[in-house]
C-alpha positions, 0 to 999 in steps of 0.5 A: 698121665695128665692130672689137670682134669679137675675132680676125677672118677677113673674107675667106672665099670663098663660091666655094672650091676644088673640094676643099672648101666654105665651111661647112668653111672656117667650121668650120676658122676657128672651131676655130682661135679666130676669133670673127668670120668674113665670107663673101666674095661676089665679083663682077666688073665685068661685073655692073655693065656695061650690056646693050650692053656685055655683048652686045659682050663676048659677040660678042667672046668668041664670035669668039675661042672659040665653045666657051667661055662668057664671064663676061658670058654667065654674069652675063647668064644668072644675073641681068640685071635685065630693064630692059636696064640692069644685072645685079643684085648677088647676095644674100648667101649664106643661111649661118648658125651653125646650118649650121656646127654645134656646135664646141668653144668653150672660151673661150666666144667670141661667134661671128659670121658676117658677109656681105661683098661684094667688087666689081671696079670700073674706072670711076666709072659702075660705082661709081654703079651699085653703090651703086644696087643694092638688094642691096648694103645686105643685106651687112655689109661692102662691099669694092671691088677697083679696077683703075684709078686713077680708080676708086680715087680716086672710091671713096675720096672718095665711096663708103660702103665698108669695105675697099679690096682690092688684087690682087697679080697686077695692076699696082699703083695709085698711092696718094698720101699725101693720098688715103691720109689721106682713106681713114683719115679716112673709116674705110676699111681696106686689104686685101692678100691673101697667099694666093698667097704661101703657096700651092703654087708648083707649082700 
């Protein structure tokens, strides 16, 4: 990852709060003086599940609530690969500086819009499927959100990724000094999201 990009916000969610949209967030970021931003496309582990696992998840969800649509249903409808093996990773959003429009730039900053993919992983098999997707290479940044110790260890030691993100609402994963050293040597960065800390506690 090349960090000669000035002030950066590398986690602008593609799917925003209903009261706003990603283009508005990009405009705000540039107005505040950020020169580099990354649109973050997030996918759950269901995107890398086999068709059998998806079908099992659908049946379980229907038994719990027939009126609800499971995440597995949404992924299956949106992009199952057709070979019965894996749902496809989505392509990056087609949003450019032209979509943001003209924003005052008194410091004459060179503005950039990057595309980031963040994938939730909980086992090694999903790691292999992720790296086998053609669309992964279309993104500028690849981040993972590990939910198990084995996924975290395998990602640090083997995957070509830029960022490891941690969810503050999930159970903390153990990170040894040795494993941390491997991540630093491989150029992997860690991300701790703090939006929930500054949000409205009444929501």
